[in-house]
Structures are given as structure tokens and as C-alpha cells.
C-alpha positions as CSV (number, residue, x, y, z in Angstrom):
1,M,112.5,107.6,97.0
2,D,109.3,105.7,97.3
3,E,108.8,102.6,95.1
4,I,105.7,103.0,92.9
5,H,103.2,100.2,92.3
6,N,100.6,99.7,89.7
7,V,97.4,98.4,91.3
8,P,94.4,97.6,89.2
9,V,91.4,99.6,90.5
10,P,87.9,99.4,89.2
11,E,87.0,102.8,87.6
12,R,84.1,103.4,90.0
13,F,86.7,103.4,92.9
14,L,89.2,105.8,91.3
15,P,87.8,108.9,93.1
16,L,88.0,107.2,96.4
17,V,91.6,106.0,95.8
18,H,92.5,109.5,94.7
19,K,91.0,111.0,97.8
20,V,92.8,108.5,100.1
21,L,96.1,109.3,98.4
22,A,95.5,113.1,98.6
23,D,94.8,112.7,102.3
24,A,97.9,110.6,102.8
25,Y,100.1,113.2,101.1
26,T,98.5,115.9,103.2
27,E,99.1,114.0,106.4
28,E,102.7,113.2,105.3
29,S,103.3,116.9,104.7
30,A,101.8,117.9,108.0
31,A,103.9,115.2,109.8
32,D,107.0,116.5,108.1
33,N,106.2,119.8,109.7
34,G,106.0,118.1,113.1
35,T,102.2,118.3,113.4
36,V,99.6,115.6,113.6
37,S,96.9,115.9,111.0
38,S,93.3,114.7,111.1
39,P,90.5,115.4,108.7
40,P,88.9,118.8,109.0
41,Q,85.4,118.7,110.5
42,D,84.0,121.0,107.9
43,T,85.6,121.6,104.6
44,P,83.3,123.3,102.1
45,G,84.0,123.0,98.4
46,D,85.0,119.3,98.2
47,G,81.3,118.2,98.0
48,I,81.6,115.9,101.0
49,S,80.2,116.8,104.4
50,Y,82.4,116.3,107.5
51,D,79.9,117.1,110.2
52,W,77.7,114.4,111.7
53,N,74.5,114.7,113.7
54,E,73.4,112.4,116.5
55,E,70.9,110.5,114.4
56,E,73.5,109.7,111.7
57,V,76.1,108.6,114.3
58,A,73.5,106.3,115.9
59,R,72.5,104.9,112.5
60,A,76.1,104.3,111.5
61,Y,76.8,102.6,114.9
62,R,73.7,100.4,114.6
63,E,74.5,99.4,111.0
64,S,78.1,98.6,111.8
65,K,79.4,95.0,112.2
66,P,80.1,93.9,115.8
67,A,83.9,94.4,115.4
68,L,83.4,98.0,114.4
69,R,80.9,98.6,117.2
70,L,83.6,97.3,119.6
71,I,86.1,99.8,118.1
72,F,83.6,102.7,118.5
73,D,82.9,101.6,122.1
74,H,86.5,101.4,122.9
75,L,87.3,104.8,121.3
76,A,84.4,106.5,123.2
77,D,85.5,105.0,126.5
78,Y,89.1,105.9,125.9
79,A,88.2,109.5,124.9
80,E,86.3,110.0,128.2
81,S,89.3,109.0,130.3
82,H,92.1,110.3,128.0
83,P,90.6,113.0,125.8
84,E,93.8,114.2,124.2
85,E,95.4,110.8,123.6
86,W,95.4,108.7,120.5
87,V,94.9,104.9,120.2
88,T,97.2,102.9,117.9
89,A,95.9,100.6,115.2
90,P,97.5,97.5,117.0
91,D,95.7,98.4,120.2
92,L,92.3,98.8,118.4
93,A,93.0,95.5,116.5
94,R,93.5,93.7,119.8
95,V,90.1,95.0,121.0
96,A,88.2,93.9,117.9
97,F,90.1,90.7,117.1
98,P,91.8,89.5,120.3
99,Q,92.5,86.0,119.0
100,A,93.6,86.8,115.4
101,D,97.2,86.6,114.2
102,N,96.5,89.2,111.5
103,A,94.3,91.5,113.7
104,V,95.7,94.7,112.2
105,N,94.9,93.6,108.7
106,K,91.4,92.7,109.8
107,L,91.1,96.1,111.4
108,F,92.0,97.9,108.2
109,G,89.6,95.6,106.3
110,V,86.8,96.7,108.6
111,F,87.8,100.3,108.3
112,G,88.0,100.1,104.5
113,S,84.6,98.6,104.0
114,K,83.0,101.1,106.4
115,S,84.8,104.1,104.8
116,T,83.2,103.1,101.5
117,R,79.8,102.8,103.2
118,F,80.1,106.1,105.0
119,H,81.0,107.8,101.8
120,N,78.2,106.2,99.7
121,T,75.5,106.3,102.4
122,Y,76.2,109.5,104.3
123,R,78.5,111.4,101.9
124,K,80.7,112.0,105.0
125,H,84.1,111.1,106.3
126,W,84.6,109.3,109.5
127,F,83.4,110.8,112.8
128,I,86.6,109.6,114.4
129,D,89.9,111.4,113.9
130,Y,92.9,109.5,112.4
131,S,96.5,110.2,111.7
132,R,99.8,108.5,111.6
133,E,102.5,108.4,114.3
134,R,106.1,109.5,113.6
135,N,108.9,107.3,114.9
136,P,111.9,108.9,116.6
137,D,113.9,108.2,113.4
138,G,111.4,110.2,111.3
139,S,109.8,107.1,109.7
140,Y,106.1,106.5,109.8
141,G,104.7,104.4,112.6
142,S,101.3,103.1,113.3
143,M,98.0,104.6,112.3
144,I,96.4,106.3,115.3
145,Y,92.7,107.1,116.1
146,K,90.7,109.1,118.6
147,M,87.0,110.1,119.0
148,P,86.2,113.8,119.3
149,A,84.4,114.6,122.5
150,K,81.2,115.7,120.8
151,Y,80.6,112.2,119.5
152,V,81.4,110.2,122.7
153,A,77.9,110.6,124.3
154,W,76.2,109.9,121.0
155,V,78.1,106.6,120.5
156,K,77.4,105.7,124.1
157,R,73.6,106.4,123.7
158,A,73.6,104.4,120.4
159,S,75.2,101.5,122.2
160,G,72.7,101.6,125.1
161,R,75.6,102.2,127.5
162,E,74.5,105.7,128.6
């Protein structure tokens, strides 16, 4: 049984916390069925758009901090050469924060702040897919990420690398 924690959360962030928890339970349920889950690209009815256009991806890229731009660049490059493979959080953390002892925590900090910005600015979820690995013993492993093919060229154009 999971240990439950009480964490003080400002009221304005409660909807975001509830959404994250709902997503986590959905992913856990999908993982229990042996599937890897990622956010749907279009889910009407929840009030949040999932589909991005090129202008929005370019703007999000330009407005991101250097560490997040490195992450987007790495995911785009990786998706070109390994379109079906996922990248683990520790691997992404080493890309963005190669010298940091707490690189994974820094990665999650960058993702957390950008998630809030995406939600508040674009009313959209990430344009990268994410899920969680399952270890052979059934326990949860690392968070994993990949960039859908339709966004790769847009990110490369936004970065000036195409």
C-alpha cells in the first residue's frame, strides 16, 4: 500500500495537481496492463488542447531556457535516428546538466516550470510524449520521453538547425 503524504499546495495550483495525479493513476493503470501510456494528442471535453501547430512549437522553443532547448534538441535528434525509442530522464538530465550531481532533480524542475507555463500560456499539454518505465520486478523505473515525428522538423527549424 502506498504511503500517503499531506503536502500544502496553494489553491490556485490544485487543478494542476489533480490533473498530474489523474495522469499518474492513468499511466499506472496502463502500465499494470503492460502498455506504455502517453498523453493523447487530442482529447475533447477536458478543456485543454493537445494539438500544437508549428508557430506554437517555435514560440515555446524560443521562450524556453537554454537547458530545455538542449532537451528539445536532443529529443528531436534522437527521434530522427530512433523514432520508436524512448529517452530516460537520467539520460536527458545528463544532456541538460552534465556537471550537476542532482541533474535529474534539475530536469524535473525545468519540466515542472515549463508545464505550468505551457498550461497557462498555450492551454496545452507538452508536445513531447512521456511515460514511465516498468522494471522487470514490476516496480516503476525512470520517467521516459520521446518526441513525436510531426514535431521534429518544427523544433529543428525553431532552433535554426534545419
